[in-house]
C-alpha positions in Angstrom: 73.2 75.3 117.3 70.2 77.4 118.4 72.1 79.7 120.8 75.0 82.0 120.2 78.3 80.0 120.3 80.6 80.7 123.1 84.3 80.5 123.7 83.7 77.2 125.5 82.1 75.8 122.3 85.1 76.9 120.3 87.5 75.3 122.7 85.5 72.0 122.6 85.4 72.0 118.8 89.2 72.7 118.5 90.1 70.3 121.3 91.9 73.0 123.3 91.4 74.9 126.6 89.4 78.1 126.8 92.5 80.0 127.7 94.2 78.8 124.5 91.2 80.1 122.5 91.6 83.4 124.3 95.3 83.6 123.4 94.5 82.9 119.8 91.9 85.7 119.7 94.4 88.1 121.1 97.0 87.0 118.6 99.4 85.8 121.2 102.8 84.4 119.9 102.6 81.8 122.7 100.3 79.5 120.7 101.8 77.1 118.1 100.8 77.7 114.5 99.0 74.4 114.1 96.9 75.0 117.2 96.1 78.6 116.1 94.8 77.2 112.8 92.6 74.6 114.6 91.1 77.4 116.7 90.5 79.7 113.8 88.9 76.9 111.9 86.5 76.2 114.8 85.7 79.9 115.1 84.8 80.0 111.4 82.7 76.8 111.5 80.7 77.9 114.6 80.4 81.5 113.5 81.8 82.7 116.9 82.0 86.4 117.4 84.4 87.7 120.0 82.6 90.1 122.5 85.4 92.5 123.2 83.3 94.8 125.3 82.4 92.0 127.7 86.0 91.0 127.8 87.0 94.5 128.7 84.7 94.4 131.7 86.7 91.4 133.0 90.1 92.8 132.4 91.8 96.2 133.1 93.7 95.8 129.7 91.2 96.9 127.1 93.6 96.3 124.2 93.2 100.0 123.2 96.2 102.4 123.2 96.0 106.1 122.8 98.6 107.9 120.6 98.5 111.7 121.1 100.8 113.6 118.7 101.5 117.3 118.8 101.9 117.8 115.0 101.0 115.1 112.5 101.7 117.5 109.6 105.4 117.2 110.4 106.7 114.0 108.7 109.0 113.3 111.7 106.0 112.9 114.1 103.8 111.2 111.4 106.5 108.5 110.9 106.8 108.0 114.6 103.0 107.6 115.0 102.7 105.2 112.0 105.5 103.0 113.2 104.2 102.8 116.7 100.6 102.1 115.5 101.7 99.3 113.2 103.9 97.7 116.0 100.9 97.9 118.4 98.6 96.4 115.7 101.0 93.5 115.2 100.6 92.6 118.9 96.8 92.7 118.7 96.2 96.2 120.1 94.0 98.9 118.5 95.1 102.5 118.6 93.2 105.8 119.0 95.3 108.5 117.2 94.8 112.2 117.8 96.6 115.3 116.5 96.6 118.1 118.9 98.0 120.7 116.5 100.3 122.2 119.2 97.2 123.3 121.1 97.1 122.7 124.9 93.3 122.9 125.1 92.9 120.3 122.4 95.5 118.1 124.1 93.6 118.2 127.4 90.3 117.5 125.7 91.8 114.5 123.8 93.4 113.0 126.8 90.2 113.3 128.8 88.2 111.6 126.0 90.7 108.8 125.9 90.4 108.3 129.6 86.6 108.2 129.3 86.8 105.6 126.5 89.0 103.4 128.6 92.4 103.3 126.9 94.7 100.9 128.6 97.7 103.1 128.1 98.8 106.3 126.4 101.8 107.4 124.4 102.0 111.2 124.1 104.3 113.6 122.2 103.1 116.6 124.2 102.5 120.2 123.4 104.0 123.0 125.6 101.7 124.7 128.0 98.8 123.6 130.1 100.5 120.5 131.4 98.4 120.2 134.5 95.1 120.0 132.5 96.4 117.0 130.6 98.6 115.1 133.0 96.6 115.5 136.3 93.6 113.5 135.0 96.0 110.8 133.7 97.6 110.6 137.1 94.2 110.3 138.9 93.1 107.6 136.4 96.2 105.6 137.0 96.7 105.1 133.3 100.3 104.2 132.2 101.4 107.2 130.1 104.7 107.6 128.3 106.0 110.9 127.1 108.0 110.7 123.9 110.1 113.2 121.9 109.3 116.0 124.2 109.4 116.1 128.0 106.9 118.5 129.7 105.8 116.6 132.8 107.7 115.0 135.7 109.4 111.9 134.3 109.2 110.2 137.7 105.4 110.1 137.2 105.3 110.0 133.4 108.5 108.4 132.0 110.1 110.1 129.0 112.0 108.7 126.0 113.5 110.6 123.2 116.5 110.6 120.8 119.8 112.0 122.2 119.4 115.5 120.7 122.4 116.9 122.4 124.8 114.3 120.9 123.1 114.8 117.6 123.9 118.5 117.4 127.4 117.9 118.6 128.0 115.4 115.9 126.6 117.9 113.3 128.7 120.8 114.6 131.9 118.7 114.7 131.2 117.5 111.2 130.9 121.0 109.9 134.0 122.2 111.8 136.0 119.2 110.4 135.1 120.3 106.9 136.5 123.8 107.5 133.4 125.8 108.5 134.3 128.7 110.8 131.0 130.6 111.3 128.1 128.1 111.8 124.6 129.4 112.4 122.0 127.5 114.3 118.7 128.1 112.4 115.2 127.5 113.7 113.5 126.4 116.9 111.4 128.5 119.2 113.3 130.2 122.0 112.9 128.8 125.5 111.6 125.5 124.6 113.4 122.5 126.1 113.5 120.7 122.8 115.2 123.7 121.2 117.7 123.9 124.0 118.4 120.2 123.7 119.0 120.3 120.0 121.2 123.4 120.4 123.2 122.3 123.3 125.7 120.2 121.4 126.2 123.0 118.9 126.9 125.5 121.7 129.4 123.1 123.3 131.3 122.5 120.0 131.6 125.9 118.3 134.4 128.4 119.0 133.5 132.0 119.8 130.1 133.5 120.0 127.1 131.5 118.6 125.1 132.8 115.7 121.4 131.8 116.4 118.4 132.6 114.3 115.4 131.3 116.3 112.1 130.7 114.6 109.2 128.4 113.8 110.4 124.9 112.7 108.9 125.2 109.2 110.0 125.3 105.6 108.8 128.9 105.4 111.1 130.0 108.2 114.0 128.2 106.6 113.4 129.9 103.3 113.3 133.3 104.9 116.4 132.5 106.9 118.4 132.1 103.7 117.6 135.7 102.9 118.5 136.9 106.5 121.8 135.0 106.5 122.8 136.4 103.2 121.9 140.0 104.1 122.8 140.2 107.8 125.4 137.5 108.3 127.4 137.1 105.0 130.3 135.7 107.1 128.2 132.5 107.9 129.6 129.6 105.9 127.4 126.8 107.4 124.1 126.2 109.1 122.9 123.6 111.5 119.1 123.5 111.4 116.6 122.7 114.2 114.9 120.2 112.0 114.8 119.0 108.4 111.9 121.2 107.5 113.9 124.3 108.3 116.9 122.8 106.4 114.8 122.0 103.3 113.4 125.5 103.3 116.9 126.9 103.7 118.0 124.9 100.6 115.1 126.4 98.7 115.9 129.9 99.8 119.5 129.5 98.8 118.6 128.2 95.4 116.4 131.3 94.9 119.3 133.5 95.7 121.7 131.5 93.5 123.8 130.5 96.5 125.6 127.2 96.0 125.1 124.6 98.7 127.9 122.2 99.6 131.4 123.6 99.7 130.5 127.3 99.7 127.7 127.1 102.2 127.2 123.9 104.1 123.8 122.8 105.5 122.9 120.1 108.0 119.3 119.1 109.1 118.0 117.2 112.0 115.8 114.1 112.1 116.6 112.5 108.7 113.1 112.3 107.3 112.7 110.4 104.1 112.9 113.5 101.9 116.5 114.3 103.0 117.8 111.6 100.6 115.8 112.9 97.7 116.2 116.7 98.0 118.6 118.6 95.8 121.2 118.5 96.9 120.7 115.6 99.2 120.5 116.8 102.8 123.0 115.9 105.5 121.0 115.2 108.6 121.1 113.8 112.2 119.4 110.5 112.0 117.1 109.7 114.9 115.8 106.4 113.4 112.3 107.6 114.2 110.7 104.5 112.7 112.7 102.3 115.0 112.0 104.6 117.9 108.3 104.3 117.2 108.5 100.5 117.3 110.6 100.6 120.5 108.1 102.8 122.2 105.3 100.4 121.3 107.2 97.6 122.9 107.9 99.8 126.0 104.2 100.7 126.6 103.2 97.0 126.1 105.8 95.7 128.5 104.4 98.2 131.0 100.9 97.0 130.5 101.5 93.3 130.1 104.3 92.6 132.6 104.3 95.6 134.8 107.8 96.7 133.6 107.7 100.4 134.2 110.2 102.3 132.0 113.1 104.2 133.4 112.3 107.8 134.2 114.4 109.0 131.2 115.6 107.0 128.2 117.8 108.5 125.5 118.1 106.6 122.3 121.2 106.9 120.0 121.5 109.1 117.0 123.9 109.1 114.0 125.0 111.6 111.4 124.2 110.8 107.7 126.5 113.0 105.6 125.3 114.0 102.1 126.1 116.5 99.5 124.5 119.5 101.3 127.6 119.5 103.6 130.1 117.5 101.6 129.7 119.2 98.3 130.8 117.5 95.1 
């Protein structure tokens, strides 16, 4: 063949329609395995190369999804992004992944660049601040955009989905109370942020008396320092519910430095249940958000929006569970 083979040539060689070839190229599950093999064989024999750029001019769905994440250094967000990306890849979509490092200016720049490069949809775990600079251009472009894990924009315009943080902290507080804890501290989380308020709300509803709150950055370093502050300033505290697992793991380290036994003497619960929780010493009790499953579910949600026009509900809360381990149970 002297000219470049076309999709029509592939269809003729495989004995199928042009639309079937297109479905195979896009890895659609609607095509039978035998037919898929026939088409792929014809593609190989003819040396056909799919011109995705030309196809994009004919379709509003570019097959490209943006993933914008506030902090990829945190294993919680990294696992979400990885799971979502792999689920999108399995459906034939490529992803553009960006870490905004909790910086509103970077987030706005990233979102603008993704609009310019023609992403079909966007999944964003947003930073706090500068919301208009990020979300106004998305609204003008009409790009389906899903907020996850944090809500900063109007969910009627940009649907939000996240784990049920309030129930998670209530489960953790009830667990500690049932084990006999009487003075439970809530450790970590920046004051005034909705995600902090959400993760603290179940704790506030469950504990008797005045709360003991040590706000701070959601990092190991803060958790390590919090162990010192609790021992010096609040010796009556016999348990801690941490904003996230990083704070809790830092708290374990700080307590070990001070020779403070974790378990029956001082009980610790984290939040998120990242992989390290099961392998720390002692193993860390944590609120499990099933972040990998959540990532896969969000991939399906944005694809349903793109492919079938099924717009998500304004707010979706996914279930959480408590995974008890030695850091609260002792033994």
